[in-house]
C-alpha positions in Angstrom: 67.8 171.2 -34.0 66.5 174.3 -35.6 63.2 175.7 -34.2 60.7 177.8 -36.1 58.7 180.3 -34.1 55.6 181.9 -35.7 54.0 184.4 -33.4 51.3 186.9 -34.5 51.8 190.2 -32.6 51.0 193.8 -32.7 54.1 195.9 -32.3 54.4 199.5 -31.2 57.5 201.5 -30.5 57.3 200.8 -26.8 55.7 197.5 -26.3 54.0 194.4 -27.8 51.1 192.4 -26.5 49.4 189.1 -27.2 45.9 189.2 -25.7 45.1 186.9 -22.8 42.3 184.4 -23.4 39.4 185.2 -21.2 38.2 182.8 -18.5 36.1 180.0 -20.1 37.1 180.8 -23.6 39.2 178.8 -26.1 41.0 180.1 -29.1 42.0 178.7 -32.5 45.7 179.2 -33.4 47.5 178.4 -36.6 51.2 177.8 -36.0 54.2 176.0 -37.6 56.8 173.8 -35.9 60.2 172.4 -37.0 61.8 169.2 -35.8 64.2 166.4 -36.7 61.2 164.2 -37.1 57.6 164.9 -38.0 56.5 164.0 -34.4 58.9 166.5 -33.0 57.7 169.2 -35.4 54.1 168.6 -34.2 55.1 168.7 -30.6 56.9 172.0 -31.2 53.9 173.4 -33.0 51.7 172.5 -30.0 54.0 174.4 -27.7 53.9 177.4 -30.0 50.1 177.3 -30.1 49.9 177.6 -26.3 52.7 180.2 -26.1 51.0 182.3 -28.9 47.4 181.9 -27.8 47.6 182.1 -24.0 49.6 184.3 -21.7 50.9 187.8 -21.9 54.2 188.6 -23.7 55.9 191.7 -22.4 58.5 193.2 -24.5 60.4 196.3 -23.7 61.4 198.8 -26.5 65.0 197.7 -26.2 64.0 194.2 -27.1 62.7 195.2 -30.5 65.3 195.9 -33.2 64.1 196.9 -36.6 60.7 195.5 -35.7 62.1 192.0 -35.4 61.0 190.2 -32.3 63.8 188.5 -30.4 61.9 185.6 -28.9 64.6 184.6 -26.4 64.1 188.0 -24.7 60.4 187.6 -24.2 59.2 187.1 -20.6 56.5 184.4 -21.0 54.6 181.9 -18.8 51.9 180.2 -20.9 49.3 178.6 -18.6 47.3 176.8 -21.2 46.5 173.5 -22.8 45.8 172.2 -26.3 42.3 170.8 -26.5 42.5 169.6 -30.1 44.4 170.2 -33.3 44.5 169.2 -36.9 47.4 169.0 -39.3 47.2 171.5 -42.2 50.5 170.8 -44.0 53.7 168.9 -43.5 56.9 168.5 -45.5 60.5 167.3 -45.1 63.0 170.0 -46.0 66.3 169.5 -47.9 68.3 169.4 -44.7 66.1 166.5 -43.4 64.1 168.6 -40.9 60.3 168.5 -40.9 58.0 171.5 -41.1 54.4 171.0 -39.9 51.6 173.5 -39.8 48.7 172.9 -37.5 45.5 174.6 -36.4 45.1 174.1 -32.6 42.4 174.9 -30.1 43.9 176.1 -26.9 42.2 176.9 -23.6 43.2 178.4 -20.3 40.6 176.4 -18.4 41.9 173.1 -17.1 38.4 171.9 -16.3 37.7 171.9 -20.0 40.4 169.2 -20.4 39.0 166.9 -17.7 35.4 167.2 -19.0 36.3 166.6 -22.7 37.3 162.9 -23.2 38.9 163.6 -26.6 41.0 166.5 -25.1 42.0 164.3 -22.2 43.2 161.6 -24.5 45.2 164.1 -26.5 46.8 165.3 -23.3 47.5 161.7 -22.1 49.2 161.0 -25.5 51.2 164.1 -25.1 52.3 163.0 -21.6 53.2 159.5 -22.9 50.4 158.0 -20.9 51.9 157.9 -17.4 51.2 154.6 -15.5 49.8 154.7 -12.0 50.3 152.4 -9.1 48.2 152.6 -5.9 49.6 151.3 -2.6 47.1 151.9 0.2 47.1 150.4 3.7 43.3 149.7 3.8 41.0 148.8 6.7 37.3 148.3 6.1 35.5 147.8 9.4 38.4 145.7 10.7 39.1 143.9 7.4 42.7 144.7 6.8 42.8 142.7 3.5 40.5 145.2 1.8 41.5 146.6 -1.5 38.1 148.4 -2.2 39.6 151.9 -2.4 42.6 150.8 -4.6 40.3 149.0 -6.9 38.0 152.0 -7.3 40.9 154.4 -8.0 42.2 152.0 -10.6 38.7 151.6 -12.2 38.2 155.4 -12.6 41.7 155.9 -14.0 41.3 153.1 -16.5 37.9 154.5 -17.6 39.6 157.8 -18.3 42.3 156.1 -20.4 45.2 155.8 -17.9 47.4 152.8 -17.5 47.4 151.2 -14.0 49.1 148.5 -12.0 46.3 146.2 -10.8 45.3 146.3 -7.1 45.9 142.5 -6.9 49.6 143.1 -7.8 50.1 145.8 -5.2 48.2 143.8 -2.5 51.0 141.2 -2.7 53.7 143.7 -1.6 51.8 145.5 1.2 53.4 143.4 3.9 56.9 144.2 2.6 59.1 146.6 4.6 59.5 148.9 1.6 55.8 149.2 1.0 55.2 150.1 4.7 57.9 152.7 4.5 56.3 154.2 1.4 52.9 154.3 3.1 54.5 156.0 6.1 55.8 158.8 3.9 59.2 157.6 2.6 59.3 159.2 -0.8 62.4 157.3 -1.9 60.8 154.0 -1.0 57.7 154.9 -2.9 59.6 155.8 -6.0 61.7 152.6 -5.8 58.5 150.5 -5.6 57.0 152.3 -8.6 60.1 151.7 -10.6 59.8 148.0 -10.1 56.4 148.0 -11.7 57.3 150.5 -14.5 54.9 153.1 -13.0 55.5 156.8 -13.4 53.1 157.9 -10.6 52.5 156.2 -7.3 49.7 156.9 -4.8 50.6 155.9 -1.2 48.7 156.4 2.1 46.0 154.9 4.3 42.3 154.2 3.8 40.0 153.6 6.8 36.3 152.8 7.0 34.7 152.8 10.5 31.2 152.7 11.9 29.9 156.1 12.9 29.1 156.5 16.6 25.8 157.4 18.1 23.6 157.0 15.0 22.2 153.5 15.3 18.8 154.6 16.7 18.3 157.2 14.0 19.2 154.8 11.3 16.8 152.1 12.5 19.3 149.3 12.5 21.3 150.6 9.5 25.0 151.2 9.7 26.6 154.5 8.8 30.0 153.9 7.3 32.5 156.7 7.3 35.7 156.5 5.3 38.8 158.7 5.2 41.7 158.3 2.7 44.9 160.3 3.3 47.4 159.9 0.4 50.3 161.4 -1.4 50.8 161.5 -5.2 54.4 161.0 -6.1 56.4 161.0 -9.3 58.6 158.0 -9.4 61.4 159.4 -11.6 62.3 162.4 -9.4 60.5 161.7 -6.1 58.5 164.9 -6.5 55.3 165.0 -4.4 52.6 166.3 -6.8 49.9 166.6 -4.1 48.7 165.4 -0.8 45.1 164.9 -0.2 42.6 163.8 2.5 39.2 162.8 1.2 36.1 161.4 3.0 33.1 159.3 2.2 29.9 158.4 4.0 27.4 155.7 3.2 24.6 153.8 4.9 23.8 150.1 4.6 22.3 147.3 6.7 25.6 145.4 6.5 28.5 147.2 8.1 31.1 145.8 5.7 29.0 147.1 2.7 28.5 150.5 4.3 32.3 150.7 4.8 33.0 149.6 1.3 30.6 152.1 -0.3 32.1 154.9 1.9 35.6 153.9 0.7 34.5 154.0 -2.9 33.1 157.5 -2.5 36.3 158.7 -0.8 38.3 157.0 -3.5 36.3 158.8 -6.3 37.0 162.1 -4.6 40.7 161.3 -4.3 40.9 160.2 -8.0 39.5 163.6 -9.1 42.4 165.3 -7.3 44.9 162.8 -8.5 44.0 163.3 -12.2 43.8 167.0 -11.9 47.2 167.5 -10.2 49.0 165.0 -12.4 47.7 166.3 -15.8 47.8 169.9 -14.8 51.4 169.7 -13.6 52.7 167.6 -16.4 50.5 169.4 -19.0 52.1 172.8 -18.1 55.5 171.3 -18.6 54.6 170.6 -22.2 54.1 174.3 -22.9 56.6 175.8 -20.5 60.1 174.9 -19.3 60.7 171.6 -17.6 63.6 170.3 -15.6 65.4 167.1 -16.8 68.0 165.4 -14.6 71.1 164.0 -16.4 72.9 161.2 -14.7 76.2 160.7 -16.6 78.5 157.9 -15.7 82.2 158.0 -16.8 82.9 161.7 -16.4 86.3 161.5 -14.6 87.8 165.0 -14.9 86.8 168.6 -14.6 87.8 169.1 -18.2 85.2 166.5 -19.3 82.6 168.1 -17.0 83.3 171.5 -18.6 82.9 170.0 -22.1 79.4 168.8 -21.1 78.4 172.1 -19.7 79.8 174.0 -22.7 77.6 172.0 -25.1 74.5 172.2 -22.9 74.8 175.9 -22.3 76.0 177.1 -25.7 75.0 174.5 -28.3 71.3 173.9 -27.7 68.8 176.7 -28.1 66.1 175.0 -26.0 68.3 174.7 -22.9 67.6 177.6 -20.6 69.8 176.7 -17.6 72.2 174.0 -16.4 72.9 173.4 -12.7 75.3 170.9 -11.2 73.9 168.6 -8.5 76.7 166.1 -8.1 80.2 165.4 -9.4 81.8 162.5 -7.5 83.3 159.1 -8.3 83.1 159.5 -12.1 79.4 160.4 -11.9 78.1 163.8 -13.0 74.5 164.7 -12.2 73.0 168.0 -13.6 69.6 169.6 -13.7 68.8 171.0 -17.2 65.9 173.3 -17.7 64.5 173.0 -21.2 61.7 174.2 -23.4 61.5 170.9 -25.3 60.8 167.3 -24.5 63.0 164.8 -22.8 63.2 162.9 -26.1 64.5 166.0 -27.9 67.3 166.4 -25.3 68.1 162.7 -25.6 68.2 162.9 -29.4 70.7 165.8 -29.2 73.0 164.1 -26.6 72.9 160.4 -27.8 76.1 159.8 -29.7 77.3 163.4 -29.2 81.1 163.8 -29.6 82.9 165.7 -26.9 86.5 165.3 -28.3 88.0 162.5 -26.2 84.6 160.9 -25.4 81.0 160.7 -26.6 77.8 160.3 -24.7 75.4 157.4 -25.1 71.9 157.4 -23.7 71.4 154.2 -21.6 68.0 154.9 -20.0 65.2 157.4 -20.1 62.2 158.4 -18.0 59.9 161.4 -18.5 62.2 163.6 -16.4 65.5 161.8 -16.3 68.2 160.7 -18.7 70.8 158.1 -17.9 74.0 158.5 -20.0 77.4 157.0 -20.2 80.6 158.6 -21.4 82.4 156.3 -23.9 86.0 156.8 -24.8 
């Protein structure tokens, strides 16, 4: 796929610089993108908006030839986000590719995304709306059937536009050995459970609400409930732990169970803020920087076939930055591919690709994983 890069720069004989957006500011950027489809072109344009508007591009004098910028030689790390954009023009060219021009507002301040519902929805759409699953071992003042914290996390996520697996569904699996293993910190078990429910993110851990000691006299018969939630946020497709967090809540009520429930809700609200921030921030940066996609290819039986795959990945795709072998055994080749595109872009390039005596067919796809089969 051809890629168009439109970057506005100031060039001297020794260096070039794109200004960094100051803290708290946003910037309007006009860029173009090319893609095999209109959607791909828009996504590429968004990436270029971030790369152009945010971050410092350092270019040595040897990297400028006849004042023509060689983009692949730029050292760049764009820590920014698209808050909004509008399409200016779009057209399909004679070779079938799409060219789209957009005006995008980019910001370096992640808090601006969380506070702006429209910007958050744009980010969620960009991230393909990851689905969340919450598996917590809860105890509210001795009630081990409590799902107060899980319900509260789900409610806040749904209000923000996320898809969730209901707490009632997850409650049914809490007694299973796999669920207890996940709660105990087994990342593989957590990822497997999430996969069963088509969830991209799983939150596992423990939530406890207890009565505070030594405060009854001061509270004149009221109960002080104190809650603690310790949880890990895990990506199901690759087992990556996005964050671990321990949050607390404290509430007072005449009924102990109510005090505990309110304390759990407060701790859950605090956890959800961390959950959203870590998930969107981590995945959001992948949209404007490089990301790693794992290829799981079945039917690669010889080293020659493996070499053919590496040759295409390393030499035939401009958005592939590195390829590293993870496993080659029993006809299965697993490689980690670092790309500056989407997983869908990589899938489009590989699906049906001819490698001489075989071709690759995409049989499965997650945000960070492609399952492929070599067909003779």
